[in-house]
C-alpha angles and dihedrals in degrees: 000000000000109000096178093103089061094054121092112250109234088212092060091098090064094070093052094053102090105135097093094047090048090053090048091051090048093050096241103099105131103189139084093019108175106227115209094202136013118189096165107255093034133040136186125226116181091327093315111123116213136180107237112235096153103067132106091216089116099167094034092236099143089086098037109127093227092052093048093047093048090054093047093050091047091054090050091052103035106019127231103302143020091217094212146059126274087247094064126014101340103084117104128189083243090065092052093048091051091048092053092050093046092051090052091046095056095036100249134125098241144004135200125207120221129190095252138004090246091056091047090062093042094049097042098047093041091051097047102038118066134188092271094047133083127231112203117205136190107239090240096052119137119267092248090061091050091048091049089052091051091048091052091061089217124131111283117214126174134205132198115280114279090344111138092182091056089048088056090050091051094047092048089060095057120098115259091237092053116100112225135199123185116209124192139162115249091213117016112234099219105037098029094225126140129241112246093237099175091058094042092050091053091052093046093050094049091050100041095248128144118228127220121185124201103212098178092128096032102058110099090011110061130039135047091287098020086271098141148263097308091053089046090060095034092240103115093132090057094058114079099195130022118194131185142162132234094218096084125037091359090064094220142072127274138055144229144213122211132192143106113347095242092050093049089047089055093049089048090061100038106031102107094190089064100035094053100039130079113254121253112272121257091252092060091044093050092045092053091048092050090049090052091055091049092050089059097039100044109045089160088077091062091045090052091049092054093046090055093045093051091049095049093045091049095048096044089052091049090052089055101255121147106237096171120210098331116155099166143050087285102091117177122205101212113209104159107209110082097216093049089049090056093047091050089049090053093050092049089049089053089050090055102260122122115208133153123251111215116198137175132318087035087056131022119276113281091017100092112152147175109247109215126181135174142219135220088235097059109116123227089246091054092050089049090055092046093051091047089054092048090052095045095048094040092055093043093051095043095243094121125033102181 
């Protein structure tokens, strides 16, 4: 007798997911927009020109002539793909050279390049945290950190966002024979606030925990050379592992982990996300390396980025917007209601400003926001236009009353 009709169809959930199609039909679906052109500070969507205020291209290096040329020359020399993992045939001398320069840049003995930033977190956490260990996460940690913790099969424990005292409470409850690694973002991608590393380091040291910092949004932005959150606070020695991605300030695709040579060597042989993925192509590697050189050689880019960020934060606050706890060029506009957030996004889009609507579950209920971020290459005239649009739409939608 055929029993198939009595078995739950795993695809049943598909029919009940209608929200996205309803938004598409209503003309207010904000995701997966196919851009026809992307020049950095401006993009083109179906003939509609917009100023990009939703990118992570903080230093504006995706269009830098040296970065483009490095990628082109790498393709000419190495082709378009390495067609294999780092573990086997996919390691180039170019990868090793980049790793050496990255380690020196962040002040660690060694670095290891992965194919994406997401995979860097997956592979590192999975390699270092075992079934009998605990991985301790800030409640606002990026999804890739959470997924890496799940993949590790260790015990997952969370502490209140940026709260060193709560971290101490959590660590005190762990068994003495349980290895523990604390993982935090250096700069948090939604709220734009910075992890209090000096306080976290003190707690980790007193409770025998290792500390890993995801600096995806800090590289190129914080630190004397743009070399991250630990350098920003002058506490590099107190951070055991520093991670970052190439898809933001490095103007490429990939990621890396840096730390003591023996630890990186271990991750290299047990990080499944690296071992079982093809290595990043030479073009991406060369582009990231060129971006790294520019970060060190052109500090005025970082200075320009911060000048823009301070101006936007100041003027949004003066208008009456809620920008939360932002301390960086990531400046959220917190609206609350998720439908209103989408409608404000749409009006800004119509006014020629591209921002990102962030809705639950990416943020807590009733804390929907527009994630805005800025680039060193934005012109004063572009920022003028953006701020005018923020004021016009904010007044129109009843978000600001000043």
